[in-house]
ZAGU-182016 format. One record per residue: x, y, z of N, C-alpha, C in turn; residue in one letter. Coordinates in nm, 2 decimals. Layout:
// ZAGU-182016
<<X Y Z> <X Y Z> <X Y Z> "A"> ...
***
This chain:
// ZAGU-182016
<<-2.50 1.42 -2.80> <-2.61 1.44 -2.89> <-2.74 1.45 -2.78> "M"> <<-2.84 1.49 -2.84> <-2.96 1.51 -2.76> <-3.05 1.38 -2.79> "N"> <<-3.13 1.37 -2.69> <-3.22 1.25 -2.69> <-3.31 1.25 -2.82> "K"> <<-3.35 1.34 -2.87> <-3.44 1.35 -2.99> <-3.37 1.31 -3.12> "E"> <<-3.25 1.33 -3.12> <-3.17 1.28 -3.24> <-3.13 1.14 -3.25> "A"> <<-3.14 1.08 -3.14> <-3.09 0.94 -3.13> <-3.20 0.85 -3.17> "I"> <<-3.17 0.75 -3.26> <-3.28 0.66 -3.31> <-3.26 0.52 -3.26> "I"> <<-3.37 0.47 -3.19> <-3.35 0.33 -3.14> <-3.33 0.22 -3.26> "V"> <<-3.25 0.14 -3.24> <-3.21 0.04 -3.34> <-3.10 0.08 -3.42> "G"> <<-3.03 0.19 -3.42> <-2.93 0.24 -3.49> <-2.80 0.21 -3.41> "E"> <<-2.68 0.22 -3.48> <-2.56 0.19 -3.40> <-2.49 0.33 -3.39> "N"> <<-2.42 0.35 -3.27> <-2.37 0.47 -3.25> <-2.23 0.44 -3.20> "Y"> <<-2.13 0.54 -3.21> <-2.00 0.54 -3.12> <-2.04 0.61 -3.01> "E"> <<-1.99 0.56 -2.90> <-2.00 0.61 -2.76> <-1.87 0.63 -2.69> "C"> <<-1.85 0.72 -2.61> <-1.71 0.75 -2.54> <-1.75 0.76 -2.39> "R"> <<-1.79 0.64 -2.33> <-1.83 0.65 -2.19> <-1.72 0.69 -2.11> "K"> <<-1.75 0.77 -2.01> <-1.65 0.84 -1.91> <-1.55 0.72 -1.84> "A"> <<-1.61 0.62 -1.80> <-1.53 0.53 -1.72> <-1.47 0.41 -1.80> "D"> <<-1.48 0.43 -1.95> <-1.42 0.32 -2.03> <-1.29 0.38 -2.09> "F"> <<-1.20 0.28 -2.11> <-1.06 0.33 -2.18> <-1.07 0.38 -2.31> "E"> <<-1.17 0.32 -2.38> <-1.18 0.34 -2.53> <-1.31 0.35 -2.58> "R"> <<-1.34 0.42 -2.70> <-1.49 0.42 -2.73> <-1.54 0.28 -2.77> "P"> <<-1.67 0.27 -2.76> <-1.75 0.15 -2.80> <-1.85 0.18 -2.90> "I"> <<-1.90 0.07 -2.97> <-2.00 0.09 -3.09> <-2.11 0.00 -3.04> "I"> <<-2.23 0.04 -3.05> <-2.34 -0.04 -3.01> <-2.48 0.01 -3.06> "G"> <<-2.56 -0.08 -3.05> <-2.70 -0.05 -3.11> <-2.78 0.00 -2.98> "E"> <<-2.86 0.11 -3.00> <-2.94 0.17 -2.90> <-3.07 0.08 -2.89> "V"> <<-3.09 0.02 -2.78> <-3.21 -0.07 -2.75> <-3.32 0.00 -2.69> "L"> <<-3.29 0.12 -2.62> <-3.40 0.19 -2.54> <-3.34 0.33 -2.50> "Q"> <<-3.43 0.43 -2.50> <-3.40 0.57 -2.45> <-3.48 0.58 -2.34> "K"> <<-3.39 0.64 -2.22> <-3.44 0.67 -2.08> <-3.42 0.83 -2.06> "T"> <<-3.47 0.87 -1.95> <-3.44 1.01 -1.91> <-3.29 1.02 -1.88> "D"> <<-3.22 0.93 -1.83> <-3.09 0.95 -1.79> <-2.99 0.93 -1.91> "E"> <<-3.04 0.86 -2.01> <-2.95 0.81 -2.13> <-3.01 0.70 -2.20> "G"> <<-2.93 0.63 -2.28> <-3.00 0.52 -2.36> <-2.92 0.38 -2.32> "C"> <<-2.99 0.28 -2.33> <-2.94 0.15 -2.32> <-2.87 0.10 -2.45> "I"> <<-2.76 0.08 -2.46> <-2.69 0.03 -2.57> <-2.63 -0.11 -2.55> "V"> <<-2.66 -0.20 -2.67> <-2.61 -0.32 -2.67> <-2.47 -0.33 -2.74> "N"> <<-2.36 -0.34 -2.66> <-2.23 -0.32 -2.72> <-2.20 -0.44 -2.82> "V"> <<-2.16 -0.38 -2.94> <-2.12 -0.48 -3.04> <-1.97 -0.48 -3.08> "E"> <<-1.90 -0.37 -3.06> <-1.76 -0.36 -3.08> <-1.70 -0.27 -2.96> "R"> <<-1.58 -0.33 -2.92> <-1.51 -0.25 -2.81> <-1.37 -0.30 -2.82> "F"> <<-1.28 -0.24 -2.73> <-1.15 -0.28 -2.69> <-1.14 -0.37 -2.58> "Y"> <<-1.05 -0.46 -2.60> <-1.03 -0.55 -2.48> <-1.03 -0.50 -2.33> "G"> <<-0.96 -0.38 -2.33> <-0.94 -0.32 -2.20> <-1.06 -0.30 -2.13> "L"> <<-1.18 -0.29 -2.19> <-1.32 -0.27 -2.12> <-1.40 -0.39 -2.11> "D"> <<-1.35 -0.50 -2.14> <-1.43 -0.63 -2.15> <-1.50 -0.67 -2.02> "A"> <<-1.42 -0.64 -1.91> <-1.50 -0.68 -1.78> <-1.61 -0.60 -1.75> "D"> <<-1.60 -0.48 -1.78> <-1.71 -0.38 -1.76> <-1.82 -0.42 -1.83> "K"> <<-1.81 -0.45 -1.96> <-1.92 -0.49 -2.05> <-1.98 -0.63 -2.02> "I"> <<-1.90 -0.71 -1.98> <-1.95 -0.85 -1.95> <-2.01 -0.85 -1.83> "N"> <<-1.99 -0.76 -1.74> <-2.08 -0.75 -1.59> <-2.22 -0.73 -1.62> "E"> <<-2.25 -0.67 -1.73> <-2.40 -0.63 -1.76> <-2.46 -0.70 -1.89> "N"> <<-2.39 -0.81 -1.92> <-2.44 -0.90 -2.04> <-2.43 -0.80 -2.17> "D"> <<-2.33 -0.72 -2.17> <-2.33 -0.65 -2.30> <-2.40 -0.53 -2.32> "G"> <<-2.49 -0.49 -2.22> <-2.58 -0.38 -2.23> <-2.53 -0.26 -2.13> "K"> <<-2.51 -0.15 -2.18> <-2.45 -0.04 -2.10> <-2.54 0.09 -2.11> "V"> <<-2.56 0.15 -1.99> <-2.63 0.28 -1.99> <-2.53 0.39 -2.04> "L"> <<-2.57 0.46 -2.15> <-2.47 0.58 -2.19> <-2.55 0.71 -2.19> "I"> <<-2.49 0.80 -2.13> <-2.55 0.93 -2.11> <-2.55 1.00 -2.25> "R"> <<-2.65 1.09 -2.29> <-2.66 1.13 -2.41> <-2.55 1.21 -2.45> "Y"> <<-2.48 1.28 -2.35> <-2.35 1.35 -2.39> <-2.23 1.28 -2.42> "S"> <<-2.24 1.13 -2.39> <-2.14 1.05 -2.42> <-2.16 0.98 -2.58> "E"> <<-2.28 1.01 -2.64> <-2.29 0.95 -2.78> <-2.22 1.04 -2.86> "V"> <<-2.13 1.00 -2.94> <-2.06 1.09 -3.04> <-2.12 1.10 -3.18> "R"> <<-2.17 1.00 -3.24> <-2.22 0.98 -3.37> <-2.29 0.85 -3.42> "G"> <<-2.36 0.86 -3.52> <-2.42 0.74 -3.58> <-2.31 0.67 -3.66> "I"> <<-2.32 0.54 -3.67> <-2.23 0.47 -3.73> <-2.31 0.40 -3.85> "I"> <<-2.27 0.42 -3.97> <-2.35 0.36 -4.09> <-2.34 0.23 -4.11> "S"> <<-2.44 0.15 -4.13> <-2.43 0.01 -4.15> <-2.40 -0.02 -4.29> "S"> <<-2.41 0.08 -4.38> <-2.40 0.06 -4.52> <-2.26 0.13 -4.55> "Q"> <<-2.15 0.04 -4.58> <-2.02 0.10 -4.62> <-1.99 0.05 -4.75> "C"> <<-1.93 0.13 -4.84> <-1.89 0.10 -4.96> <-1.74 0.13 -4.98> "F"> <<-1.66 0.02 -5.02> <-1.52 0.05 -5.02> <-1.47 0.03 -5.18> "F"> <<-1.40 0.10 -5.23> <-1.37 0.10 -5.37> <-1.22 0.06 -5.39> "S"> 
***
């Protein structure tokens, strides 16, 4: 995704190159290099990498896959 399309405060699915699986997190800040994401959901394989940074990870804009809706309806 491009920088302009990403909204601070929204949750996104991200596929960081050095992580085993996708993560989901809230965008806290946008920078020139990417965005700072507070990781909310992840697979256990990446726990050490996430814990090293207190749950905050720099994600390049090309690694952001899409917005995750906070409003879900199941019937």
